[in-house]
N, C-alpha and C positions, 0 to 999 in steps of 0.2 A: 503488583497487585495480582494475586493468584486466586482464581475462582474455579470451582468445580462444576461441570455440567454433565448431563446424562445423554446418551444417544438413544433416541426413540426407536421403536420397531421399524420405522420408515427411514432410519439413519439420519434423523434431523436432530439438531441441537439448538438451544436458545442461547443467544449471546447475552450475558448478564447485563442488567440495566446500567450498572455503573460503567461498564466498558462501552456500551452503546452511547451513553451520554458523553463520556470523556472523548470519544472519537467522532462525535457528531454524526453517527450513523442514522439513516432514516429508513422507514419501511419501503421495500422494493429496491433499495440500493443494491447494486451489483458488487460482488467481491471476487477477486481472483483467488483460487484455492491452489496452494502449492504443498507438495510433500517434500520435506527436507529431513533426511535421515529418519528419525523416529518421531517426527512431529508434523502437525498440520498448521500451515500459516494461511491466514485470511487477510488479503490486502484490498482495500477499497479501489474500485475502478474509477479513475479520474477522467472526465471528458477532456479531449485534447484542447478545447478552448480554454479550460481552466488552467492548463499548464503553460499557455502562451505567456512568454515574458518572464518565466520563473528563473532564468539565468541572466537576466538583465544586469549589466554592470560587471560581468565576469571578465577577468583579464584574459584576452585571447592572443596576447603577444607570445611569440615562440622564437627562441634564439635559433637563427638559421646560419648555415655555413654561407660564406660569401658567394660561392659558386652556385648556390641554390636560390638566390634572391630573385 
């Protein structure tokens, strides 16, 4: 989905409604802003409590040398 936005004189942009709704963004939500080569990326800040348990069930077994057990 490609949308076009304009930069205001105060360097503000409006995230298009379709993008806001599809990502579940809310007013006042914080976003990380990254510059990657010639583009700007906005990534929602997730509270640590929300991330708790997100790797539950991951396989943590690691092959080890016998002398390192």
